[in-house]
C-alpha positions as CSV (number, residue, x, y, z in Angstrom):
1,M,-1.7,-10.2,8.3
2,R,-3.8,-7.0,8.7
3,T,-0.9,-5.2,10.5
4,A,1.5,-6.1,7.7
5,L,-0.8,-4.9,5.0
6,E,-1.4,-1.6,6.9
7,I,2.3,-1.0,7.3
8,A,2.8,-1.7,3.6
9,L,0.0,0.7,2.6
10,W,0.8,3.6,4.8
11,C,4.5,3.4,4.6
12,S,4.4,3.2,0.8
13,L,2.1,6.2,0.6
14,A,4.2,8.2,3.1
15,L,7.4,7.6,1.2
16,I,5.7,8.6,-2.1
17,V,4.4,11.8,-0.6
18,W,7.9,12.5,1.0
19,T,9.9,12.0,-2.2
20,Q,7.4,13.9,-4.4
21,L,6.4,16.8,-2.1
22,G,7.7,16.7,1.4
23,Y,11.4,16.6,0.5
24,A,11.1,19.7,-1.7
25,A,9.3,21.6,1.1
26,V,11.8,20.7,3.8
27,L,14.7,21.3,1.5
28,A,13.5,24.8,0.6
29,L,13.1,25.7,4.3
30,L,16.5,24.4,5.2
31,A,18.1,26.3,2.3
32,R,16.4,29.5,3.4
33,V,17.7,29.1,7.0
34,L,21.1,27.4,6.5
35,G,22.0,27.7,2.8
36,G,24.9,29.6,1.4
37,P,24.9,31.7,-1.8
38,L,24.5,30.2,-5.2
39,S,27.5,29.9,-7.5
40,G,27.5,32.2,-10.5
41,G,29.2,34.5,-13.0
42,G,30.1,37.3,-10.6
43,A,33.4,35.6,-9.9
44,A,34.0,35.2,-13.6
45,R,33.6,38.9,-14.2
46,T,36.0,39.7,-11.4
47,A,38.5,37.2,-12.9
48,E,38.1,38.8,-16.3
49,R,39.0,42.2,-14.9
50,S,42.1,40.7,-13.3
51,G,43.0,38.9,-16.5
52,A,42.6,35.5,-14.8
53,L,39.7,33.9,-16.7
54,P,40.4,30.2,-17.4
55,S,40.5,28.7,-20.9
56,V,37.5,26.6,-21.7
57,S,36.9,23.8,-24.2
58,L,33.2,23.5,-25.1
59,I,32.5,19.9,-26.3
60,V,29.5,18.8,-28.3
61,A,29.1,15.1,-28.8
62,A,27.0,14.5,-31.9
63,H,25.6,11.6,-33.8
64,D,23.9,12.5,-37.2
65,E,23.1,16.0,-36.1
66,Q,23.5,17.7,-39.5
67,A,20.1,19.5,-39.0
68,V,21.2,21.4,-35.9
69,I,25.0,21.3,-35.6
70,G,25.7,24.4,-37.6
71,E,23.4,26.5,-35.4
72,K,24.9,25.0,-32.3
73,V,28.5,25.9,-33.3
74,R,27.5,29.4,-34.2
75,N,25.7,29.7,-30.9
76,A,28.8,28.6,-29.1
77,L,31.0,31.1,-30.9
78,A,28.6,33.9,-30.1
79,L,29.0,33.4,-26.4
80,S,30.2,36.4,-24.4
81,Y,33.5,34.7,-23.5
82,P,36.9,35.9,-24.8
83,R,37.4,34.1,-28.1
84,E,41.0,33.4,-27.5
85,L,40.1,31.5,-24.4
86,L,37.3,29.4,-26.0
87,E,37.8,26.2,-27.9
88,V,34.8,24.6,-29.6
89,I,35.1,20.9,-30.2
90,V,32.5,18.7,-32.0
91,A,33.0,15.0,-31.4
92,C,31.2,13.1,-34.2
93,D,30.2,9.7,-32.9
94,G,30.0,7.5,-36.0
95,C,28.2,10.1,-38.0
96,T,26.8,8.9,-41.4
97,D,25.6,12.4,-42.5
98,A,27.1,15.8,-43.0
99,T,27.5,16.6,-39.3
100,A,31.4,17.0,-39.5
101,R,31.4,19.1,-42.6
102,R,28.7,21.5,-41.3
103,A,30.5,21.8,-38.0
104,R,33.7,22.8,-39.8
105,E,31.8,25.2,-42.0
106,A,30.2,26.9,-39.0
107,G,33.7,27.5,-37.5
108,A,34.3,24.7,-34.9
109,D,37.9,24.7,-33.8
110,L,38.3,21.0,-33.7
111,V,36.0,18.3,-35.3
112,L,36.7,14.7,-34.4
113,E,35.4,12.0,-36.7
114,L,35.2,8.9,-34.4
115,P,33.9,5.4,-34.8
116,R,30.5,4.8,-33.1
117,G,31.3,4.2,-29.4
118,G,28.6,6.2,-27.7
119,K,28.3,9.7,-26.3
120,I,30.5,9.1,-23.2
121,R,33.4,7.7,-25.2
122,A,33.1,10.6,-27.7
123,Q,33.3,13.0,-24.8
124,D,36.3,11.2,-23.3
125,T,38.2,11.4,-26.6
126,A,37.4,15.1,-26.9
127,V,38.5,15.9,-23.3
128,A,41.8,14.0,-24.0
129,G,42.5,16.4,-26.9
130,A,41.1,19.6,-25.4
131,R,43.2,22.5,-24.4
132,G,41.0,24.2,-21.9
133,K,41.4,24.2,-18.1
134,I,37.7,23.9,-17.9
135,V,35.8,21.4,-20.1
136,A,32.2,22.3,-20.7
137,F,29.6,20.1,-22.4
138,S,26.4,20.6,-24.3
139,D,23.9,18.8,-26.5
140,A,23.8,19.5,-30.3
141,N,20.2,20.8,-30.0
142,S,20.8,23.0,-26.9
143,L,21.2,26.7,-27.4
144,W,23.0,28.7,-24.7
145,E,22.2,32.3,-23.7
146,P,25.1,34.7,-24.4
147,D,26.4,34.9,-20.9
148,A,25.8,31.3,-20.0
149,L,29.4,30.1,-20.2
150,R,30.6,33.1,-18.2
151,E,28.1,32.2,-15.5
152,L,29.0,28.6,-15.5
153,V,32.7,29.2,-15.3
154,G,32.2,31.6,-12.4
155,A,31.3,28.6,-10.2
156,F,34.9,27.4,-10.4
157,A,36.2,30.4,-8.6
158,D,35.4,28.3,-5.5
159,A,38.2,25.8,-5.3
160,R,35.9,23.1,-3.9
161,V,33.7,23.0,-7.0
162,G,34.5,20.2,-9.4
163,Y,31.2,20.1,-11.4
164,A,28.7,22.8,-12.3
165,C,25.5,22.6,-14.3
166,G,23.2,25.3,-15.6
167,Q,19.5,25.7,-16.1
168,V,17.9,24.1,-19.1
169,R,14.5,25.2,-20.3
170,F,12.5,22.8,-22.3
171,M,10.5,24.5,-25.0
172,Q,7.6,23.3,-27.2
173,A,8.1,23.5,-31.0
174,A,7.2,26.8,-32.6
175,D,3.6,26.0,-33.5
176,G,3.0,23.8,-30.4
177,A,0.1,22.1,-32.2
178,G,-1.1,19.0,-30.4
179,A,1.7,19.2,-27.8
180,T,0.8,17.4,-24.6
181,N,4.1,16.9,-22.8
182,Q,4.3,18.4,-19.3
183,E,8.1,18.1,-18.9
184,G,8.5,21.9,-18.6
185,L,6.3,21.9,-15.5
186,Y,8.2,19.0,-13.9
187,W,11.6,20.5,-14.8
188,R,10.8,23.8,-13.1
189,Y,10.0,21.9,-10.0
190,E,13.2,19.9,-10.3
191,M,15.3,23.0,-10.8
192,A,13.9,24.5,-7.6
193,Q,15.1,21.4,-5.7
194,R,18.5,21.5,-7.2
195,R,18.8,25.2,-6.3
196,A,18.2,24.3,-2.7
197,E,20.5,21.3,-2.8
198,S,23.3,23.4,-4.2
199,R,22.9,26.0,-1.5
200,L,23.1,23.4,1.2
201,R,25.8,21.0,-0.1
202,S,25.8,19.6,-3.6
203,I,23.2,18.6,-6.3
204,T,22.2,15.0,-6.7
205,A,22.0,15.1,-10.5
206,G,22.8,17.4,-13.4
207,N,21.7,17.7,-17.0
208,G,23.4,17.1,-20.4
209,A,22.4,20.4,-22.0
210,I,24.8,22.7,-20.0
211,Y,27.5,21.6,-17.6
212,A,31.2,21.8,-17.0
213,T,34.0,20.3,-14.9
214,R,37.6,21.1,-14.1
215,R,40.1,19.1,-16.2
216,E,41.4,17.5,-13.0
217,S,38.0,16.5,-11.7
218,Y,36.7,15.0,-15.0
219,M,36.0,11.3,-14.6
220,V,36.1,8.5,-17.2
221,V,33.0,6.3,-16.4
222,D,31.3,3.3,-17.9
223,P,30.1,4.3,-21.4
224,I,26.4,3.4,-20.5
225,M,26.5,5.6,-17.4
226,G,25.8,9.1,-18.4
227,H,27.5,12.1,-16.8
228,D,24.1,13.6,-15.8
229,L,23.7,11.2,-12.9
230,S,27.1,9.6,-12.4
231,F,29.2,12.8,-12.1
232,P,27.5,14.7,-9.2
233,F,27.5,12.0,-6.5
234,N,30.9,10.8,-7.6
235,M,32.3,14.3,-7.3
236,V,31.1,14.4,-3.7
237,K,32.7,11.1,-3.0
238,R,36.0,12.5,-4.3
239,G,35.8,15.6,-2.1
240,W,34.4,18.1,-4.7
241,R,31.2,20.0,-4.7
242,A,28.7,19.7,-7.5
243,V,26.7,22.9,-7.9
244,Y,23.8,24.3,-9.8
245,V,24.2,27.7,-11.5
246,P,20.8,29.1,-12.4
247,G,22.2,32.1,-14.3
248,A,23.8,29.7,-16.8
249,R,20.8,29.2,-19.1
250,A,20.2,27.0,-22.1
251,S,17.1,25.9,-24.0
252,E,16.1,23.0,-26.1
253,K,13.0,21.5,-27.7
254,M,11.1,19.0,-25.6
255,V,9.4,15.8,-27.0
256,P,6.0,17.0,-28.1
257,S,3.8,14.2,-26.6
258,I,3.6,12.6,-23.2
259,E,3.9,9.2,-24.9
260,G,7.1,10.4,-26.5
261,E,8.4,11.5,-23.1
262,L,7.6,8.1,-21.8
263,A,9.8,6.5,-24.5
264,R,12.6,9.1,-23.8
265,K,12.6,8.5,-20.0
266,R,12.4,4.8,-20.5
267,R,15.6,4.9,-22.5
268,M,17.2,7.3,-19.9
269,M,16.3,4.9,-17.0
270,S,17.9,2.0,-18.8
271,H,21.1,4.0,-18.3
272,T,20.2,5.2,-14.8
273,W,19.6,1.8,-13.1
274,P,23.2,0.6,-13.8
275,I,24.5,3.7,-12.0
276,V,22.1,3.2,-9.1
277,L,22.7,-0.6,-8.6
278,R,26.3,-1.0,-9.6
279,G,27.8,2.4,-10.2
280,G,28.4,3.4,-6.6
281,M,25.3,5.5,-5.8
282,L,24.0,3.0,-3.1
283,S,27.3,3.1,-1.2
284,P,27.1,5.9,1.4
285,R,30.9,6.1,1.6
286,G,32.1,9.7,1.1
287,Y,28.7,11.3,1.3
288,G,28.2,12.8,4.7
289,L,24.9,12.5,6.5
290,G,23.2,15.4,4.8
291,Y,24.1,14.4,1.3
292,A,23.2,10.8,2.0
293,L,19.7,11.9,2.9
294,M,19.5,14.0,-0.3
295,I,20.5,10.9,-2.4
296,L,18.0,8.8,-0.5
297,S,15.1,11.3,-0.8
298,H,15.7,12.8,-4.3
299,R,17.1,9.8,-6.1
300,L,16.6,6.4,-4.5
301,L,13.1,6.9,-3.3
302,R,12.2,8.7,-6.5
303,Y,13.4,5.8,-8.6
304,A,11.5,3.4,-6.3
305,T,8.2,5.2,-6.8
306,P,6.5,2.8,-9.3
307,F,7.2,-0.1,-6.9
308,L,5.9,1.9,-3.9
309,H,2.7,2.7,-5.9
310,A,2.3,-1.0,-6.8
311,L,2.8,-2.1,-3.2
312,A,0.4,0.5,-1.9
313,L,-2.3,-0.5,-4.4
314,G,-1.9,-4.2,-3.8
315,A,-2.1,-3.7,0.0
316,N,-5.0,-1.4,-0.3
317,L,-7.0,-3.9,-2.5
318,A,-6.3,-6.7,0.1
319,L,-7.4,-4.5,3.0
320,V,-10.6,-3.4,1.2
321,A,-11.4,-7.1,0.5
322,A,-10.7,-8.1,4.1
323,F,-12.4,-5.1,5.8
324,P,-15.5,-3.8,4.0
325,P,-16.5,-0.2,4.7
326,G,-19.6,-1.2,6.8
327,G,-17.7,-2.4,9.9
328,H,-14.6,-2.2,12.1
329,G,-15.4,1.3,13.4
330,G,-15.2,3.0,10.0
331,V,-11.7,1.7,9.3
332,G,-12.9,0.0,6.2
333,A,-14.2,3.3,4.8
334,L,-10.7,4.8,5.2
335,Y,-9.3,1.9,3.1
336,V,-12.0,2.5,0.4
337,L,-11.1,6.3,0.4
338,A,-7.4,5.5,-0.1
339,L,-8.2,3.1,-2.9
340,A,-10.5,5.6,-4.5
341,L,-7.8,8.2,-4.6
342,Q,-5.3,5.8,-6.1
343,L,-7.7,4.5,-8.8
344,G,-8.8,8.1,-9.4
345,L,-5.3,9.1,-10.3
346,L,-5.2,6.3,-12.9
347,A,-8.6,7.3,-14.2
348,L,-7.5,10.9,-14.6
349,A,-4.4,9.7,-16.4
350,G,-6.5,7.6,-18.8
351,L,-8.8,10.6,-19.5
352,G,-5.8,12.7,-20.3
353,G,-5.2,10.6,-23.4
354,V,-8.6,11.7,-24.6
355,V,-9.3,15.1,-23.2
356,P,-6.3,17.5,-23.4
357,A,-7.1,19.5,-20.2
358,R,-4.1,20.6,-18.2
359,P,-5.0,18.8,-14.9
360,L,-5.6,15.5,-16.8
361,L,-2.4,15.9,-18.8
362,V,-0.4,16.4,-15.6
363,A,-1.9,13.3,-14.1
364,R,-1.1,11.4,-17.3
365,Y,2.4,12.7,-17.3
366,Y,3.0,11.6,-13.8
367,V,1.6,8.1,-14.3
368,L,3.5,7.4,-17.5
369,T,6.8,8.9,-16.4
370,T,6.5,7.0,-13.2
371,A,6.0,3.8,-15.2
372,S,9.0,4.6,-17.2
373,L,11.2,4.1,-14.1
374,A,10.2,0.5,-13.9
375,L,10.2,-0.1,-17.7
376,G,13.8,1.2,-17.9
377,L,14.8,-1.3,-15.2
378,W,13.0,-4.1,-17.1
379,D,14.8,-3.1,-20.3
380,W,18.2,-3.1,-18.7
381,L,17.7,-6.4,-16.9
382,R,16.3,-8.1,-20.0
383,H,18.8,-7.0,-22.7
384,G,21.3,-4.6,-21.2
385,T,21.9,-1.0,-22.4
386,S,23.7,0.2,-25.4
387,A,26.3,3.0,-25.2
388,A,25.0,4.4,-28.4
389,W,22.1,6.9,-28.5
390,E,19.6,8.4,-30.9
391,A,17.9,11.8,-30.8
392,A,14.5,11.8,-29.2
393,E,11.5,12.3,-31.5
394,G,10.6,15.9,-32.2
395,T,13.6,17.4,-30.4
396,R,15.5,18.6,-33.5
């Protein structure tokens, strides 16, 4: 019994440390030694000089986004990409406000007024009517830097690339008063890992703020399975590369509070688990060994983290009860130390709800967003997942 508990404890802790820290360190080292160059806009500038820039349809799926859609369309039209090669499409997903009217007033080339079917189906409909050879996508509240599209399109100069995503920066609201969310810190760490993955092979996930595909590589997926996670690994299975383009930059407001981020990630995970468990991610067919290890380390183990924490804590409590610190050659003291570290993390997270000090807020962010992984699974198993979506609190 003791051996089984020890294996459960130390293996769980080792896997947590690997997926949260070790993987990123090894990945960065491998990328430095073996990695190729990052994709980017240099190829697009060369193509422009030769008159070979591809046409692009930039698609924004929107549900009741009247507050931000005008600014988004104007931002898209101001991109440093030849206007005659750029088509801006707003796909209104069952909007009940003035989103469609304001998108037209701002200059969108095509505004689709669709029945409510969810973001994915709105994007599918827009792609079906788009004219561009490249189809790019953005959220209604995401603002792109002027050369972002040029940088993103540059990735497709490599004939192997079927999907490219840019860098999104999560910003606090202008005043930032009372903001506690640490998503920006996490996202910078995540982007560093995607940079290394892209240099070695392909990224394991994208983002909804700034990404693009070729028309021929675009996939129609289950409406509850977002492009962010379902596209990259499926591209690899189909023989394409999915790359990260750090020079293609966008920004959007983050949820102000950690508690709000918990709710946002919980909703996201209710869309993620169907992709993991029945959307093909678990099948290694088409991956190759290196990419399979990336999926395991960066995705599957990351999503299993709350269960690994629970297993480690339960095994640790049982070992402390069975082997008090006074005996067994000091082994009991090691169990007590491991338990103290685990409980200490929970205590710091609890204090972060009272004292807004940065280390405490980081601990709180980690604990709550880790919990969101399990809560999202519970939500999906209990009542399924709707294809429809609502804007997260404080992001508009």
